[in-house]
LOMARSE-466286 format. One line per 5 residues: their letters; for each residue x, y, z of C-alpha. Coordinates in nm, 4 decimals. Layout:
<pts>
A) X:Y:Z ~ ...
</pts>
This chain:
<pts>
MSLYQ) -0.0106:0.0030:-0.0065 ~ 0.1187:0.3542:-0.0672 ~ -0.1044:0.5753:0.1353 ~ 0.1440:0.8452:0.1145 ~ 0.0956:0.8418:-0.2809
VQKVI) -0.2871:0.8238:-0.2485 ~ -0.2892:1.1237:-0.0120 ~ -0.0540:1.3123:-0.2286 ~ -0.2825:1.2586:-0.5509 ~ -0.5743:1.3777:-0.3202
YQLNR) -0.3984:1.6493:-0.1924 ~ -0.2936:1.7904:-0.5304 ~ -0.6440:1.7294:-0.6891 ~ -0.7848:1.9199:-0.3859 ~ -0.5461:2.2331:-0.4640
DPGLR) -0.4953:2.2633:-0.8044 ~ -0.7973:2.3439:-1.0769 ~ -0.5893:2.2617:-1.3950 ~ -0.5164:1.9128:-1.2312 ~ -0.9062:1.8694:-1.1879
ERFAA) -0.9704:1.9289:-1.4990 ~ -0.7272:1.6751:-1.6178 ~ -0.8509:1.4170:-1.3611 ~ -1.1998:1.4751:-1.5761 ~ -1.0765:1.4461:-1.9082
DVDGV) -0.7865:1.1432:-1.7973 ~ -0.8098:0.9867:-1.4592 ~ -0.5959:0.7031:-1.6000 ~ -0.3170:0.9285:-1.7396 ~ -0.3474:1.1632:-1.4331
LAAYE) -0.2883:0.8656:-1.2032 ~ -0.0116:0.7295:-1.3803 ~ 0.2220:0.9617:-1.2620 ~ 0.1513:0.8339:-0.8791 ~ 0.2960:0.4805:-0.7486
LTNEE) -0.0997:0.3410:-0.6444 ~ -0.1941:0.0213:-0.6445 ~ -0.4565:-0.0807:-0.8211 ~ -0.6935:-0.1064:-0.5311 ~ -0.5945:0.2409:-0.4651
AEALK) -0.6078:0.3882:-0.8082 ~ -0.9782:0.1928:-0.8415 ~ -1.0774:0.3554:-0.5373 ~ -0.9788:0.6943:-0.6538 ~ -1.1455:0.6582:-0.9703
EPDIG) -1.4966:0.5335:-0.8573 ~ -1.4498:0.7219:-0.5977 ~ -1.4848:0.4668:-0.3456 ~ -1.4659:0.7224:-0.0421 ~ -1.5621:0.4093:0.1980
LLYVL) -1.2297:0.2334:0.0979 ~ -0.9924:0.5298:0.0933 ~ -1.0777:0.6063:0.4316 ~ -1.0217:0.2412:0.5642 ~ -0.7012:0.2630:0.3441
GVNGQ) -0.5833:0.5103:0.6109 ~ -0.6587:0.8590:0.3911 ~ -0.6833:1.1739:0.5929 ~ -1.0172:1.3253:0.6725 ~ -0.9258:1.6481:0.5977
LLMHF) -0.8000:1.5472:0.2801 ~ -1.0504:1.3061:0.2173 ~ -1.3697:1.5276:0.2926 ~ -1.2259:1.8275:0.0134 ~ -1.1789:1.5138:-0.2355
AAFRG) -1.5284:1.3619:-0.1776 ~ -1.6698:1.7361:-0.2097 ~ -1.5272:1.7591:-0.5593 ~ -1.6339:1.4047:-0.6570 ~ -2.0075:1.5084:-0.5162
FEWDD) -2.0718:1.4016:-0.2067 ~ -2.2935:1.5825:0.0132 ~ -2.1643:1.6093:0.4113 ~ -2.4252:1.3313:0.5300 ~ -2.3040:1.1038:0.2092
YLAAM) -1.9640:1.1315:0.2840 ~ -1.9946:1.0286:0.6150 ~ -2.2332:0.7287:0.5298 ~ -1.9482:0.6504:0.3084 ~ -1.7196:0.5736:0.5293
RRGVE) -1.9357:0.3923:0.7701 ~ -2.0412:0.1653:0.4584 ~ -1.6462:0.1474:0.3816 ~ -1.5606:0.0042:0.7416 ~ -1.8547:-0.2491:0.7128
RHGPV) -1.7714:-0.3353:0.3690 ~ -1.3659:-0.3549:0.3359 ~ -1.3055:-0.3920:0.7617 ~ -1.1281:-0.1714:0.9901 ~ -0.9193:0.1430:0.9210
RAGIY) -0.5781:-0.0238:0.8187 ~ -0.3446:0.2629:0.8359 ~ -0.2787:0.6531:0.9196 ~ -0.4047:0.7975:1.2310 ~ -0.7425:0.6433:1.2148
AMVSD) -0.6049:0.3340:1.2444 ~ -0.8463:0.1200:1.4537 ~ -0.6278:-0.1091:1.6932 ~ -0.7517:-0.3583:1.9014 ~ -0.6072:-0.4786:2.2818
</pts>
């Protein structure tokens, strides 16, 4: 997993209108510039906000990416809950779910 790369592309999409335009026109071309696993690339393309959350993407980055991809606040929160139900606990990052 390359959490840094996932967060990097999301960060750059959140900040760069030109990159968002290129992403809309050629998502595969934009994502090819990053070292992503197939799972990560697919989650970004769909977008699968729940999976991105489970992968460990920082919530500050993820909420802006979700808004860019058309998610309303309640839908964003529900997508994260569904992500944990569907994909299991958060795997990495500051939201990693650990057990005793």
